[in-house]
C-alpha positions, 0 to 999 in steps of 0.5 A, a space after each residue: 629724223 630728230 635731226 632733220 626736223 628740229 622744230 617739228 615733235 615727229 611721229 615714226 609711224 612707218 610699217 617696214 615693207 609694207 604697201 598702199 592695201 598696208 597703210 590704207 587697212 592700218 589708216 585710223 591708228 596710224 594717222 588719225 589715232 596719231 593726229 597729225 600737224 603735217 602727214 608724210 608718207 612713203 609708200 610704193 615701193 614694196 607695191 613696185 616689186 610685189 609678186 600677185 597670187 599669178 605670178 605677176 607684178 603689181 599693175 601700175 594702175 593697181 598701186 594707182 587705185 591703192 593711193 587713190 582710195 588712200 588720198 580719197 580718205 585723207 581727204 573726207 576725214 581730214 579735209 586740212 590735214 597738209 600730206 606729202 607724198 614721196 614718190 618711190 626712190 631709186 636704188 641700185 639692186 631694183 634698178 631693174 625697174 626703173 620704167 615702173 618706178 617712172 610710171 608709178 610716180 608719174 602716176 602718184 604726182 598726179 594725184 597729189 596734184 589732183 588733191 593739192 596735196 605736196 608730190 616730194 621728189 627724190 629722184 633729183 636727191 639721190 642721184 647723179 648728173 648723168 641720173 646714175 642713183 649713186 650707192 654709196 649712199 646705200 647700204 650694202 644690200 643696196 635697197 636700203 639707204 645708209 646714214 648719208 642717205 637717209 640724211 640726205 633726204 631728211 634733209 631734202 624732205 624738210 626743206 620741201 616742208 619749209 618751202 612748203 609754209 612760207 611766210 606772208 613776205 616771202 608770197 607777197 613777192 612773189 606777186 609784187 614782183 610780178 605786177 612790177 614786171 609789166 611796170 618795167 615791160 619785162 614781158 621774160 619775166 612776166 609771163 615765167 610767172 604763170 604756171 602754163 601756157 594754159 593758166 588764164 588771166 581774166 581782165 576788165 573787159 568781158 572779152 577778156 578771158 584769155 590763156 597765158 599764151 593768148 594774153 601773150 600775144 594780146 599783150 605783146 605791143 604793150 610790153 614794147 613800151 617802156 611800161 605796158 600798165 601799171 598797178 601797186 598793191 596797197 592790201 593782199 589777203 592770203 589763203 591756202 589749201 595744199 599746195 595751192 594758194 590764193 589771195 585778193 588785193 586791192 591795188 591802184 593803177 595811175 590809168 585804172 585809178 583802184 582796182 581789185 585783183 584776184 588770184 591762185 597760186 601753185 607752189 611747185 618745185 620751180 617756185 610760185 606759179 600764178 595758175 589765174 588772175 582776173 581783174 576788176 574796178 571798184 566802183 563806188 556804190 554813190 557813182 553806179 546809177 551814173 557808170 551805167 549809162 555809160 556802158 551801152 554797146 555802141 559807145 564802147 564801139 566808138 571806144 574801142 576804136 579810139 584805143 585801136 587807133 591810139 595803140 596804132 600810134 604807139 606800137 612801134 612795129 605799126 606806127 608812122 611815127 619816128 621814134 621820137 614823135 612816138 614818144 611825144 605822141 600819148 593820143 590822139 584829142 578825141 571829141 567825146 561821144 555824142 549818142 545825138 549824133 549816131 542817125 539811122 539815114 535813108 540811102 539812095 544810090 546814085 547811077 553813071 556818076 563820073 569820076 573827078 579827082 578830090 584833093 586829099 590832105 596829102 595833097 595829092 589828088 585823087 580820083 572819086 565818084 559819088 556813091 550815094 546820098 545820106 539823106 537823115 534827121 538831126 535837131 530838128 534838121 533834115 540833112 544831106 551827106 554824100 558818100 564817095 567810092 575811091 576808085 584806087 580803093 576798088 582795086 584793093 580787096 582790102 578797101 574795095 567795099 569803103 565808102 568815104 563819108 567828108 562832111 563839115 561842120 563848125 569845127 572845121 576849121 578852127 578845131 579841126 581839118 581846114 577842108 573837113 572831116 
């Protein structure tokens, strides 16, 4: 043990032939009495083959309950103690109990995750590529490990402990690479960094609360570009409990300015994974009063429509532009939102209006008729506009209830179409 853990003072508090209830019975002496900085538990091997008074093997659920009681006590009495639980090992002499070993190990792994402890699955360390236990690692009873087997077990346990204490540089590099994957539109790397498809990403918009799977679908058009989005951290702080880490960071973004991010990261056998990330803007207190009036529901709807229109033109799967035109397209030139121009109108539906040919911007005439007259007040004047119905669109289910509202103003022929908008 000293060879496997040279940087630690190892306290061997093991009990030969013990079960979980034995460890629970002597928990004060073995755990509280030794005051460990790190606790490694190996238990369950004997529970699996333990025969109860009724002659039956101890139920898997009873083993689960005994382990639960122990972990619950540790969490309550030693809340900051890192705990590593080693899975009951495979052995040739107990291979007939394979199904029970798998069931118990599955339960133990679930418990360690629930308590934010570490589960070390030793089966890959002691079996070959076919999943068969390596008998060369055992003494003659085919139950206990020999020097080579113990050396291998100690090596991997020490490696797991060292990997769990990742330094800040390694943790920062993981999150920086995640941000870089978005900046370079590497979808596989970006979404592969999430813990699973149910992990959460929360964006700055009130509606942006997605699972990783939903986020992937939403972000697909952005990752078809050269860069999805860009954030670069200039400050980050890490915190940890068990195999769960969390951090907060401050970010610079060319399109969003200064932002904040808060993330939850899990240390897994496959490396670090993001389980939750929340992004928000930094808003200086001095400008809050100016920003709040900009976030009205009506203005946001207009801005969303403008963004959707720009996205439609930049997305290669929907854009009518050629690749060269898309590369040169940097968004439409929209007028600033003006709430004064949002008016309530009285609508008079017109009857028996004739169809006529209306010239369109494409140069092709289309059949329209006047459908209704809208009367409204604007800047002290009573104004009228007509709404038109298209015969062609009436035959299309998606557009059959759409109306066309053209108008002219002082921008007509100057900064907008000469025939109006």
